PDB file of N, CA, C and O in Angstrom:
ATOM      1  N   MET A   1      -6.664   7.513  -0.510  1.00  0.00           N
ATOM      2  CA  MET A   1      -7.079   6.201  -0.886  1.00  0.00           C
ATOM      3  C   MET A   1      -7.850   5.517   0.289  1.00  0.00           C
ATOM      4  O   MET A   1      -8.860   4.850   0.061  1.00  0.00           O
ATOM      5  N   PHE A   2      -7.374   5.688   1.510  1.00  0.00           N
ATOM      6  CA  PHE A   2      -8.004   5.097   2.682  1.00  0.00           C
ATOM      7  C   PHE A   2      -8.552   6.181   3.567  1.00  0.00           C
ATOM      8  O   PHE A   2      -7.825   7.093   3.961  1.00  0.00           O
ATOM      9  N   ASP A   3      -9.841   6.094   3.890  1.00  0.00           N
ATOM     10  CA  ASP A   3     -10.483   7.119   4.687  1.00  0.00           C
ATOM     11  C   ASP A   3     -10.152   7.010   6.177  1.00  0.00           C
ATOM     12  O   ASP A   3     -10.149   8.008   6.898  1.00  0.00           O
ATOM     13  N   ASP A   4      -9.878   5.798   6.621  1.00  0.00           N
ATOM     14  CA  ASP A   4      -9.522   5.624   8.040  1.00  0.00           C
ATOM     15  C   ASP A   4      -8.497   4.515   8.154  1.00  0.00           C
ATOM     16  O   ASP A   4      -8.291   3.728   7.231  1.00  0.00           O
ATOM     17  N   LEU A   5      -7.870   4.477   9.299  1.00  0.00           N
ATOM     18  CA  LEU A   5      -6.762   3.554   9.533  1.00  0.00           C
ATOM     19  C   LEU A   5      -7.213   2.085   9.560  1.00  0.00           C
ATOM     20  O   LEU A   5      -6.450   1.190   9.196  1.00  0.00           O
ATOM     21  N   SER A   6      -8.445   1.852   9.991  1.00  0.00           N
ATOM     22  CA  SER A   6      -8.889   0.445  10.065  1.00  0.00           C
ATOM     23  C   SER A   6      -8.992  -0.167   8.666  1.00  0.00           C
ATOM     24  O   SER A   6      -8.703  -1.351   8.493  1.00  0.00           O
ATOM     25  N   LYS A   7      -9.402   0.628   7.658  1.00  0.00           N
ATOM     26  CA  LYS A   7      -9.461   0.126   6.292  1.00  0.00           C
ATOM     27  C   LYS A   7      -8.061  -0.145   5.802  1.00  0.00           C
ATOM     28  O   LYS A   7      -7.822  -1.138   5.115  1.00  0.00           O
ATOM     29  N   PHE A   8      -7.123   0.733   6.150  1.00  0.00           N
ATOM     30  CA  PHE A   8      -5.734   0.515   5.779  1.00  0.00           C
ATOM     31  C   PHE A   8      -5.183  -0.749   6.419  1.00  0.00           C
ATOM     32  O   PHE A   8      -4.511  -1.542   5.760  1.00  0.00           O
ATOM     33  N   ASP A   9      -5.472  -0.939   7.727  1.00  0.00           N
ATOM     34  CA  ASP A   9      -4.995  -2.130   8.412  1.00  0.00           C
ATOM     35  C   ASP A   9      -5.609  -3.384   7.746  1.00  0.00           C
ATOM     36  O   ASP A   9      -4.911  -4.383   7.573  1.00  0.00           O
ATOM     37  N   ASP A  10      -6.878  -3.344   7.381  1.00  0.00           N
ATOM     38  CA  ASP A  10      -7.487  -4.488   6.740  1.00  0.00           C
ATOM     39  C   ASP A  10      -6.793  -4.771   5.378  1.00  0.00           C
ATOM     40  O   ASP A  10      -6.549  -5.926   5.029  1.00  0.00           O
ATOM     41  N   TYR A  11      -6.494  -3.737   4.648  1.00  0.00           N
ATOM     42  CA  TYR A  11      -5.836  -3.891   3.364  1.00  0.00           C
ATOM     43  C   TYR A  11      -4.449  -4.515   3.587  1.00  0.00           C
ATOM     44  O   TYR A  11      -4.080  -5.433   2.854  1.00  0.00           O
ATOM     45  N   ILE A  12      -3.680  -4.056   4.560  1.00  0.00           N
ATOM     46  CA  ILE A  12      -2.366  -4.607   4.843  1.00  0.00           C
ATOM     47  C   ILE A  12      -2.483  -6.073   5.239  1.00  0.00           C
ATOM     48  O   ILE A  12      -1.690  -6.896   4.780  1.00  0.00           O
ATOM     49  N   ASP A  13      -3.457  -6.418   6.083  1.00  0.00           N
ATOM     50  CA  ASP A  13      -3.684  -7.808   6.473  1.00  0.00           C
ATOM     51  C   ASP A  13      -3.935  -8.697   5.263  1.00  0.00           C
ATOM     52  O   ASP A  13      -3.358  -9.777   5.141  1.00  0.00           O
ATOM     53  N   GLN A  14      -4.796  -8.233   4.377  1.00  0.00           N
ATOM     54  CA  GLN A  14      -5.091  -8.982   3.165  1.00  0.00           C
ATOM     55  C   GLN A  14      -3.895  -9.150   2.272  1.00  0.00           C
ATOM     56  O   GLN A  14      -3.673 -10.225   1.714  1.00  0.00           O
ATOM     57  N   LEU A  15      -3.110  -8.079   2.129  1.00  0.00           N
ATOM     58  CA  LEU A  15      -1.927  -8.137   1.318  1.00  0.00           C
ATOM     59  C   LEU A  15      -0.910  -9.105   1.892  1.00  0.00           C
ATOM     60  O   LEU A  15      -0.314  -9.894   1.158  1.00  0.00           O
ATOM     61  N   ALA A  16      -0.708  -9.050   3.199  1.00  0.00           N
ATOM     62  CA  ALA A  16       0.235  -9.935   3.877  1.00  0.00           C
ATOM     63  C   ALA A  16      -0.179 -11.398   3.701  1.00  0.00           C
ATOM     64  O   ALA A  16       0.669 -12.258   3.464  1.00  0.00           O
ATOM     65  N   GLU A  17      -1.452 -11.675   3.815  1.00  0.00           N
ATOM     66  CA  GLU A  17      -1.937 -13.040   3.627  1.00  0.00           C
ATOM     67  C   GLU A  17      -1.688 -13.529   2.214  1.00  0.00           C
ATOM     68  O   GLU A  17      -1.297 -14.681   2.021  1.00  0.00           O
ATOM     69  N   LEU A  18      -1.906 -12.675   1.219  1.00  0.00           N
ATOM     70  CA  LEU A  18      -1.664 -13.049  -0.187  1.00  0.00           C
ATOM     71  C   LEU A  18      -0.182 -13.319  -0.418  1.00  0.00           C
ATOM     72  O   LEU A  18       0.169 -14.299  -1.075  1.00  0.00           O
ATOM     73  N   VAL A  19       0.686 -12.474   0.107  1.00  0.00           N
ATOM     74  CA  VAL A  19       2.118 -12.668  -0.041  1.00  0.00           C
ATOM     75  C   VAL A  19       2.544 -13.992   0.615  1.00  0.00           C
ATOM     76  O   VAL A  19       3.275 -14.789   0.028  1.00  0.00           O
ATOM     77  N   PHE A  20       2.074 -14.195   1.825  1.00  0.00           N
ATOM     78  CA  PHE A  20       2.393 -15.451   2.534  1.00  0.00           C
ATOM     79  C   PHE A  20       1.973 -16.668   1.748  1.00  0.00           C
ATOM     80  O   PHE A  20       2.743 -17.620   1.611  1.00  0.00           O
ATOM     81  N   GLN A  21       0.760 -16.649   1.229  1.00  0.00           N
ATOM     82  CA  GLN A  21       0.231 -17.784   0.441  1.00  0.00           C
ATOM     83  C   GLN A  21       1.089 -18.023  -0.796  1.00  0.00           C
ATOM     84  O   GLN A  21       1.370 -19.171  -1.138  1.00  0.00           O
ATOM     85  N   ARG A  22       1.508 -16.955  -1.468  1.00  0.00           N
ATOM     86  CA  ARG A  22       2.350 -17.106  -2.652  1.00  0.00           C
ATOM     87  C   ARG A  22       3.691 -17.739  -2.311  1.00  0.00           C
ATOM     88  O   ARG A  22       4.193 -18.590  -3.046  1.00  0.00           O
ATOM     89  N   ILE A  23       4.265 -17.318  -1.195  1.00  0.00           N
ATOM     90  CA  ILE A  23       5.557 -17.900  -0.786  1.00  0.00           C
ATOM     91  C   ILE A  23       5.395 -19.386  -0.492  1.00  0.00           C
ATOM     92  O   ILE A  23       6.224 -20.192  -0.916  1.00  0.00           O
ATOM     93  N   ILE A  24       4.359 -19.755   0.217  1.00  0.00           N
ATOM     94  CA  ILE A  24       4.126 -21.162   0.500  1.00  0.00           C
ATOM     95  C   ILE A  24       3.886 -21.945  -0.768  1.00  0.00           C
ATOM     96  O   ILE A  24       4.419 -23.042  -0.937  1.00  0.00           O
ATOM     97  N   THR A  25       3.061 -21.374  -1.690  1.00  0.00           N
ATOM     98  CA  THR A  25       2.786 -22.064  -2.953  1.00  0.00           C
ATOM     99  C   THR A  25       4.080 -22.270  -3.762  1.00  0.00           C
ATOM    100  O   THR A  25       4.300 -23.342  -4.325  1.00  0.00           O
ATOM    101  N   LYS A  26       4.903 -21.266  -3.812  1.00  0.00           N
ATOM    102  CA  LYS A  26       6.098 -21.327  -4.630  1.00  0.00           C
ATOM    103  C   LYS A  26       7.195 -22.205  -4.034  1.00  0.00           C
ATOM    104  O   LYS A  26       7.847 -22.986  -4.727  1.00  0.00           O
ATOM    105  N   TYR A  27       7.377 -22.045  -2.697  1.00  0.00           N
ATOM    106  CA  TYR A  27       8.541 -22.729  -2.067  1.00  0.00           C
ATOM    107  C   TYR A  27       8.146 -23.887  -1.140  1.00  0.00           C
ATOM    108  O   TYR A  27       9.010 -24.624  -0.666  1.00  0.00           O
ATOM    109  N   GLY A  28       6.867 -24.043  -0.888  1.00  0.00           N
ATOM    110  CA  GLY A  28       6.449 -25.077   0.045  1.00  0.00           C
ATOM    111  C   GLY A  28       6.794 -24.716   1.457  1.00  0.00           C
ATOM    112  O   GLY A  28       6.995 -23.542   1.766  1.00  0.00           O
ATOM    113  N   ASP A  29       6.868 -25.717   2.337  1.00  0.00           N
ATOM    114  CA  ASP A  29       7.272 -25.454   3.728  1.00  0.00           C
ATOM    115  C   ASP A  29       8.662 -24.905   3.751  1.00  0.00           C
ATOM    116  O   ASP A  29       9.591 -25.565   3.287  1.00  0.00           O
ATOM    117  N   ILE A  30       8.836 -23.727   4.274  1.00  0.00           N
ATOM    118  CA  ILE A  30      10.102 -23.007   4.174  1.00  0.00           C
ATOM    119  C   ILE A  30      11.006 -23.327   5.392  1.00  0.00           C
ATOM    120  O   ILE A  30      11.314 -22.457   6.206  1.00  0.00           O
ATOM    121  N   TYR A  31      11.406 -24.582   5.476  1.00  0.00           N
ATOM    122  CA  TYR A  31      12.298 -24.958   6.523  1.00  0.00           C
ATOM    123  C   TYR A  31      13.688 -24.321   6.292  1.00  0.00           C
ATOM    124  O   TYR A  31      14.143 -24.395   5.151  1.00  0.00           O
ATOM    125  N   PRO A  32      14.366 -23.741   7.194  1.00  0.00           N
ATOM    126  CA  PRO A  32      14.193 -23.812   8.629  1.00  0.00           C
ATOM    127  C   PRO A  32      13.354 -22.689   9.219  1.00  0.00           C
ATOM    128  O   PRO A  32      13.205 -22.602  10.438  1.00  0.00           O
ATOM    129  N   LEU A  33      12.801 -21.822   8.360  1.00  0.00           N
ATOM    130  CA  LEU A  33      11.998 -20.713   8.910  1.00  0.00           C
ATOM    131  C   LEU A  33      10.791 -21.218   9.658  1.00  0.00           C
ATOM    132  O   LEU A  33      10.418 -20.629  10.673  1.00  0.00           O
ATOM    133  N   ASN A  34      10.167 -22.277   9.205  1.00  0.00           N
ATOM    134  CA  ASN A  34       9.096 -22.936   9.910  1.00  0.00           C
ATOM    135  C   ASN A  34       8.033 -21.974  10.428  1.00  0.00           C
ATOM    136  O   ASN A  34       7.907 -21.777  11.637  1.00  0.00           O
ATOM    137  N   PHE A  35       7.279 -21.382   9.529  1.00  0.00           N
ATOM    138  CA  PHE A  35       6.234 -20.436   9.886  1.00  0.00           C
ATOM    139  C   PHE A  35       5.175 -21.078  10.748  1.00  0.00           C
ATOM    140  O   PHE A  35       4.855 -22.255  10.582  1.00  0.00           O
ATOM    141  N   VAL A  36       4.637 -20.311  11.661  1.00  0.00           N
ATOM    142  CA  VAL A  36       3.550 -20.764  12.494  1.00  0.00           C
ATOM    143  C   VAL A  36       2.262 -20.731  11.649  1.00  0.00           C
ATOM    144  O   VAL A  36       1.989 -19.750  10.957  1.00  0.00           O
ATOM    145  N   THR A  37       1.489 -21.807  11.719  1.00  0.00           N
ATOM    146  CA  THR A  37       0.290 -21.856  10.875  1.00  0.00           C
ATOM    147  C   THR A  37      -0.975 -21.540  11.651  1.00  0.00           C
ATOM    148  O   THR A  37      -2.019 -21.283  11.053  1.00  0.00           O
ATOM    149  N   ASP A  38      -0.896 -21.556  12.959  1.00  0.00           N
ATOM    150  CA  ASP A  38      -2.073 -21.266  13.775  1.00  0.00           C
ATOM    151  C   ASP A  38      -2.314 -19.737  13.832  1.00  0.00           C
ATOM    152  O   ASP A  38      -1.448 -18.981  14.272  1.00  0.00           O
ATOM    153  N   ARG A  39      -3.499 -19.306  13.381  1.00  0.00           N
ATOM    154  CA  ARG A  39      -3.762 -17.859  13.301  1.00  0.00           C
ATOM    155  C   ARG A  39      -3.663 -17.171  14.674  1.00  0.00           C
ATOM    156  O   ARG A  39      -3.179 -16.044  14.772  1.00  0.00           O
ATOM    157  N   GLU A  40      -4.119 -17.850  15.718  1.00  0.00           N
ATOM    158  CA  GLU A  40      -4.048 -17.241  17.046  1.00  0.00           C
ATOM    159  C   GLU A  40      -2.605 -17.000  17.471  1.00  0.00           C
ATOM    160  O   GLU A  40      -2.290 -15.954  18.039  1.00  0.00           O
ATOM    161  N   GLU A  41      -1.739 -17.951  17.202  1.00  0.00           N
ATOM    162  CA  GLU A  41      -0.315 -17.768  17.533  1.00  0.00           C
ATOM    163  C   GLU A  41       0.307 -16.608  16.743  1.00  0.00           C
ATOM    164  O   GLU A  41       1.110 -15.848  17.284  1.00  0.00           O
ATOM    165  N   ILE A  42      -0.060 -16.476  15.478  1.00  0.00           N
ATOM    166  CA  ILE A  42       0.409 -15.381  14.659  1.00  0.00           C
ATOM    167  C   ILE A  42      -0.032 -14.054  15.235  1.00  0.00           C
ATOM    168  O   ILE A  42       0.769 -13.127  15.356  1.00  0.00           O
ATOM    169  N   LEU A  43      -1.306 -13.955  15.592  1.00  0.00           N
ATOM    170  CA  LEU A  43      -1.835 -12.728  16.155  1.00  0.00           C
ATOM    171  C   LEU A  43      -1.215 -12.372  17.492  1.00  0.00           C
ATOM    172  O   LEU A  43      -0.932 -11.201  17.747  1.00  0.00           O
ATOM    173  N   VAL A  44      -0.997 -13.364  18.357  1.00  0.00           N
ATOM    174  CA  VAL A  44      -0.361 -13.112  19.652  1.00  0.00           C
ATOM    175  C   VAL A  44       1.065 -12.632  19.461  1.00  0.00           C
ATOM    176  O   VAL A  44       1.507 -11.707  20.142  1.00  0.00           O
ATOM    177  N   SER A  45       1.796 -13.259  18.531  1.00  0.00           N
ATOM    178  CA  SER A  45       3.202 -12.796  18.289  1.00  0.00           C
ATOM    179  C   SER A  45       3.211 -11.393  17.686  1.00  0.00           C
ATOM    180  O   SER A  45       4.087 -10.592  18.011  1.00  0.00           O
ATOM    181  N   GLU A  46       2.247 -11.082  16.807  1.00  0.00           N
ATOM    182  CA  GLU A  46       2.138  -9.718  16.263  1.00  0.00           C
ATOM    183  C   GLU A  46       1.799  -8.714  17.329  1.00  0.00           C
ATOM    184  O   GLU A  46       2.282  -7.582  17.301  1.00  0.00           O
ATOM    185  N   LEU A  47       0.973  -9.116  18.268  1.00  0.00           N
ATOM    186  CA  LEU A  47       0.606  -8.258  19.393  1.00  0.00           C
ATOM    187  C   LEU A  47       1.835  -7.928  20.245  1.00  0.00           C
ATOM    188  O   LEU A  47       2.032  -6.782  20.649  1.00  0.00           O
ATOM    189  N   ALA A  48       2.644  -8.930  20.506  1.00  0.00           N
ATOM    190  CA  ALA A  48       3.889  -8.714  21.270  1.00  0.00           C
ATOM    191  C   ALA A  48       4.819  -7.772  20.531  1.00  0.00           C
ATOM    192  O   ALA A  48       5.381  -6.852  21.125  1.00  0.00           O
ATOM    193  N   ARG A  49       4.983  -8.001  19.231  1.00  0.00           N
ATOM    194  CA  ARG A  49       5.840  -7.115  18.445  1.00  0.00           C
ATOM    195  C   ARG A  49       5.385  -5.677  18.443  1.00  0.00           C
ATOM    196  O   ARG A  49       6.184  -4.751  18.582  1.00  0.00           O
ATOM    197  N   LEU A  50       4.055  -5.501  18.280  1.00  0.00           N
ATOM    198  CA  LEU A  50       3.483  -4.158  18.259  1.00  0.00           C
ATOM    199  C   LEU A  50       3.608  -3.464  19.609  1.00  0.00           C
ATOM    200  O   LEU A  50       3.835  -2.255  19.656  1.00  0.00           O
ATOM    201  N   ASN A  51       3.464  -4.201  20.709  1.00  0.00           N
ATOM    202  CA  ASN A  51       3.632  -3.599  22.033  1.00  0.00           C
ATOM    203  C   ASN A  51       5.050  -3.165  22.249  1.00  0.00           C
ATOM    204  O   ASN A  51       5.284  -2.118  22.852  1.00  0.00           O
ATOM    205  N   THR A  52       6.013  -3.936  21.776  1.00  0.00           N
ATOM    206  CA  THR A  52       7.414  -3.539  21.867  1.00  0.00           C
ATOM    207  C   THR A  52       7.661  -2.276  21.026  1.00  0.00           C
ATOM    208  O   THR A  52       8.345  -1.354  21.470  1.00  0.00           O
ATOM    209  N   ALA A  53       7.102  -2.245  19.819  1.00  0.00           N
ATOM    210  CA  ALA A  53       7.269  -1.060  18.957  1.00  0.00           C
ATOM    211  C   ALA A  53       6.601   0.138  19.613  1.00  0.00           C
ATOM    212  O   ALA A  53       7.155   1.236  19.555  1.00  0.00           O
ATOM    213  N   LEU A  54       5.466  -0.018  20.216  1.00  0.00           N
ATOM    214  CA  LEU A  54       4.760   1.056  20.888  1.00  0.00           C
ATOM    215  C   LEU A  54       5.601   1.667  22.004  1.00  0.00           C
ATOM    216  O   LEU A  54       5.691   2.886  22.147  1.00  0.00           O
ATOM    217  N   ASN A  55       6.216   0.776  22.796  1.00  0.00           N
ATOM    218  CA  ASN A  55       7.088   1.275  23.878  1.00  0.00           C
ATOM    219  C   ASN A  55       8.242   2.107  23.325  1.00  0.00           C
ATOM    220  O   ASN A  55       8.574   3.160  23.869  1.00  0.00           O
ATOM    221  N   MET A  56       8.837   1.637  22.264  1.00  0.00           N
ATOM    222  CA  MET A  56       9.960   2.388  21.662  1.00  0.00           C
ATOM    223  C   MET A  56       9.495   3.734  21.100  1.00  0.00           C
ATOM    224  O   MET A  56      10.188   4.742  21.243  1.00  0.00           O
ATOM    225  N   LEU A  57       8.323   3.747  20.461  1.00  0.00           N
ATOM    226  CA  LEU A  57       7.796   4.991  19.919  1.00  0.00           C
ATOM    227  C   LEU A  57       7.427   6.002  21.016  1.00  0.00           C
ATOM    228  O   LEU A  57       7.631   7.207  20.867  1.00  0.00           O
ATOM    229  N   GLU A  58       6.878   5.476  22.122  1.00  0.00           N
ATOM    230  CA  GLU A  58       6.552   6.353  23.236  1.00  0.00           C
ATOM    231  C   GLU A  58       7.814   6.972  23.837  1.00  0.00           C
ATOM    232  O   GLU A  58       7.818   8.150  24.192  1.00  0.00           O
ATOM    233  N   GLU A  59       8.871   6.191  23.950  1.00  0.00           N
ATOM    234  CA  GLU A  59      10.121   6.705  24.458  1.00  0.00           C
ATOM    235  C   GLU A  59      10.677   7.824  23.542  1.00  0.00           C
ATOM    236  O   GLU A  59      11.271   8.790  24.020  1.00  0.00           O
ATOM    237  N   ARG A  60      10.474   7.673  22.247  1.00  0.00           N
ATOM    238  CA  ARG A  60      10.965   8.677  21.307  1.00  0.00           C
ATOM    239  C   ARG A  60       9.978   9.805  21.082  1.00  0.00           C
ATOM    240  O   ARG A  60      10.243  10.735  20.320  1.00  0.00           O
ATOM    241  N   GLN A  61       8.834   9.717  21.751  1.00  0.00           N
ATOM    242  CA  GLN A  61       7.750  10.720  21.678  1.00  0.00           C
ATOM    243  C   GLN A  61       7.231  10.893  20.246  1.00  0.00           C
ATOM    244  O   GLN A  61       6.961  12.005  19.792  1.00  0.00           O
ATOM    245  N   GLU A  62       7.102   9.783  19.565  1.00  0.00           N
ATOM    246  CA  GLU A  62       6.535   9.789  18.224  1.00  0.00           C
ATOM    247  C   GLU A  62       5.050   9.413  18.331  1.00  0.00           C
ATOM    248  O   GLU A  62       4.653   8.283  18.047  1.00  0.00           O
ATOM    249  N   TYR A  63       4.261  10.378  18.743  1.00  0.00           N
ATOM    250  CA  TYR A  63       2.870  10.125  19.142  1.00  0.00           C
ATOM    251  C   TYR A  63       1.963   9.821  17.980  1.00  0.00           C
ATOM    252  O   TYR A  63       1.003   9.072  18.161  1.00  0.00           O
ATOM    253  N   GLU A  64       2.201  10.351  16.799  1.00  0.00           N
ATOM    254  CA  GLU A  64       1.365  10.004  15.652  1.00  0.00           C
ATOM    255  C   GLU A  64       1.537   8.533  15.298  1.00  0.00           C
ATOM    256  O   GLU A  64       0.555   7.847  15.017  1.00  0.00           O
ATOM    257  N   LYS A  65       2.765   8.043  15.309  1.00  0.00           N
ATOM    258  CA  LYS A  65       3.007   6.635  15.050  1.00  0.00           C
ATOM    259  C   LYS A  65       2.411   5.788  16.161  1.00  0.00           C
ATOM    260  O   LYS A  65       1.909   4.693  15.907  1.00  0.00           O
ATOM    261  N   CYS A  66       2.464   6.283  17.382  1.00  0.00           N
ATOM    262  CA  CYS A  66       1.871   5.548  18.511  1.00  0.00           C
ATOM    263  C   CYS A  66       0.402   5.326  18.284  1.00  0.00           C
ATOM    264  O   CYS A  66      -0.114   4.241  18.553  1.00  0.00           O
ATOM    265  N   ALA A  67      -0.278   6.330  17.795  1.00  0.00           N
ATOM    266  CA  ALA A  67      -1.717   6.217  17.534  1.00  0.00           C
ATOM    267  C   ALA A  67      -2.020   5.119  16.507  1.00  0.00           C
ATOM    268  O   ALA A  67      -2.980   4.363  16.654  1.00  0.00           O
ATOM    269  N   ILE A  68      -1.193   5.048  15.476  1.00  0.00           N
ATOM    270  CA  ILE A  68      -1.407   4.011  14.431  1.00  0.00           C
ATOM    271  C   ILE A  68      -1.133   2.631  15.033  1.00  0.00           C
ATOM    272  O   ILE A  68      -1.886   1.695  14.767  1.00  0.00           O
ATOM    273  N   VAL A  69      -0.095   2.483  15.822  1.00  0.00           N
ATOM    274  CA  VAL A  69       0.222   1.174  16.425  1.00  0.00           C
ATOM    275  C   VAL A  69      -0.844   0.790  17.427  1.00  0.00           C
ATOM    276  O   VAL A  69      -1.244  -0.372  17.495  1.00  0.00           O
ATOM    277  N   LYS A  70      -1.309   1.757  18.208  1.00  0.00           N
ATOM    278  CA  LYS A  70      -2.370   1.481  19.210  1.00  0.00           C
ATOM    279  C   LYS A  70      -3.646   0.970  18.498  1.00  0.00           C
ATOM    280  O   LYS A  70      -4.318   0.056  18.976  1.00  0.00           O
ATOM    281  N   ASN A  71      -3.945   1.573  17.371  1.00  0.00           N
ATOM    282  CA  ASN A  71      -5.160   1.169  16.625  1.00  0.00           C
ATOM    283  C   ASN A  71      -4.994  -0.287  16.138  1.00  0.00           C
ATOM    284  O   ASN A  71      -5.946  -1.065  16.195  1.00  0.00           O
ATOM    285  N   ARG A  72      -3.801  -0.655  15.666  1.00  0.00           N
ATOM    286  CA  ARG A  72      -3.553  -2.001  15.204  1.00  0.00           C
ATOM    287  C   ARG A  72      -3.619  -2.988  16.360  1.00  0.00           C
ATOM    288  O   ARG A  72      -4.137  -4.096  16.216  1.00  0.00           O
ATOM    289  N   ILE A  73      -3.084  -2.571  17.524  1.00  0.00           N
ATOM    290  CA  ILE A  73      -3.146  -3.405  18.732  1.00  0.00           C
ATOM    291  C   ILE A  73      -4.616  -3.669  19.116  1.00  0.00           C
ATOM    292  O   ILE A  73      -5.011  -4.796  19.412  1.00  0.00           O
ATOM    293  N   ARG A  74      -5.388  -2.602  19.097  1.00  0.00           N
ATOM    294  CA  ARG A  74      -6.811  -2.707  19.426  1.00  0.00           C
ATOM    295  C   ARG A  74      -7.541  -3.661  18.474  1.00  0.00           C
ATOM    296  O   ARG A  74      -8.377  -4.452  18.909  1.00  0.00           O
ATOM    297  N   ASN A  75      -7.226  -3.586  17.182  1.00  0.00           N
ATOM    298  CA  ASN A  75      -7.832  -4.475  16.186  1.00  0.00           C
ATOM    299  C   ASN A  75      -7.521  -5.946  16.496  1.00  0.00           C
ATOM    300  O   ASN A  75      -8.401  -6.807  16.470  1.00  0.00           O
ATOM    301  N   ILE A  76      -6.275  -6.197  16.783  1.00  0.00           N
ATOM    302  CA  ILE A  76      -5.865  -7.583  17.071  1.00  0.00           C
ATOM    303  C   ILE A  76      -6.502  -8.093  18.361  1.00  0.00           C
ATOM    304  O   ILE A  76      -6.965  -9.232  18.419  1.00  0.00           O
ATOM    305  N   GLU A  77      -6.526  -7.251  19.392  1.00  0.00           N
ATOM    306  CA  GLU A  77      -7.175  -7.642  20.638  1.00  0.00           C
ATOM    307  C   GLU A  77      -8.644  -7.943  20.426  1.00  0.00           C
ATOM    308  O   GLU A  77      -9.174  -8.870  21.037  1.00  0.00           O
ATOM    309  N   ASN A  78      -9.328  -7.165  19.558  1.00  0.00           N
ATOM    310  CA  ASN A  78     -10.733  -7.436  19.283  1.00  0.00           C
ATOM    311  C   ASN A  78     -10.901  -8.768  18.557  1.00  0.00           C
ATOM    312  O   ASN A  78     -11.833  -9.514  18.857  1.00  0.00           O
ATOM    313  N   ILE A  79     -10.022  -9.078  17.612  1.00  0.00           N
ATOM    314  CA  ILE A  79     -10.102 -10.347  16.900  1.00  0.00           C
ATOM    315  C   ILE A  79      -9.925 -11.500  17.890  1.00  0.00           C
ATOM    316  O   ILE A  79     -10.677 -12.474  17.855  1.00  0.00           O
ATOM    317  N   LEU A  80      -8.925 -11.385  18.774  1.00  0.00           N
ATOM    318  CA  LEU A  80      -8.666 -12.421  19.736  1.00  0.00           C
ATOM    319  C   LEU A  80      -9.822 -12.572  20.724  1.00  0.00           C
ATOM    320  O   LEU A  80     -10.189 -13.688  21.093  1.00  0.00           O
ATOM    321  N   LYS A  81     -10.395 -11.441  21.149  1.00  0.00           N
ATOM    322  CA  LYS A  81     -11.487 -11.483  22.104  1.00  0.00           C
ATOM    323  C   LYS A  81     -12.717 -12.155  21.488  1.00  0.00           C
ATOM    324  O   LYS A  81     -13.388 -12.957  22.138  1.00  0.00           O
ATOM    325  N   LYS A  82     -13.007 -11.814  20.209  1.00  0.00           N
ATOM    326  CA  LYS A  82     -14.167 -12.381  19.535  1.00  0.00           C
ATOM    327  C   LYS A  82     -13.964 -13.848  19.195  1.00  0.00           C
ATOM    328  O   LYS A  82     -14.922 -14.614  19.089  1.00  0.00           O
ATOM    329  N   GLY A  83     -12.714 -14.223  19.028  1.00  0.00           N
ATOM    330  CA  GLY A  83     -12.440 -15.600  18.625  1.00  0.00           C
ATOM    331  C   GLY A  83     -12.612 -15.785  17.123  1.00  0.00           C
ATOM    332  O   GLY A  83     -12.810 -16.909  16.663  1.00  0.00           O
ATOM    333  N   ASP A  84     -12.539 -14.695  16.345  1.00  0.00           N
ATOM    334  CA  ASP A  84     -12.683 -14.775  14.886  1.00  0.00           C
ATOM    335  C   ASP A  84     -11.357 -15.241  14.233  1.00  0.00           C
ATOM    336  O   ASP A  84     -10.710 -14.517  13.477  1.00  0.00           O
ATOM    337  N   LEU A  85     -11.010 -16.462  14.566  1.00  0.00           N
ATOM    338  CA  LEU A  85      -9.732 -16.979  14.078  1.00  0.00           C
ATOM    339  C   LEU A  85     -10.041 -17.902  12.948  1.00  0.00           C
ATOM    340  O   LEU A  85      -9.129 -18.477  12.354  1.00  0.00           O
TER     341      LEU A  85
END
């Protein structure tokens, strides 16, 4: 279905955004979860989570998963660098 990982990452990003929007539409502000609404903050926190996951995968020598996570990290870093928020 997906020829490369970047298309898959884009698909996952779009799907996550749609799910998030539906939750907000259905339930409104989900206090006490209090989601961050600033896209830059969301990307930075995702970057931190992915770096933690990458370290764990490297320790377990799961290199195929590392490649996927590194690609996602690279995509987020490029978005932050470009300022496409």
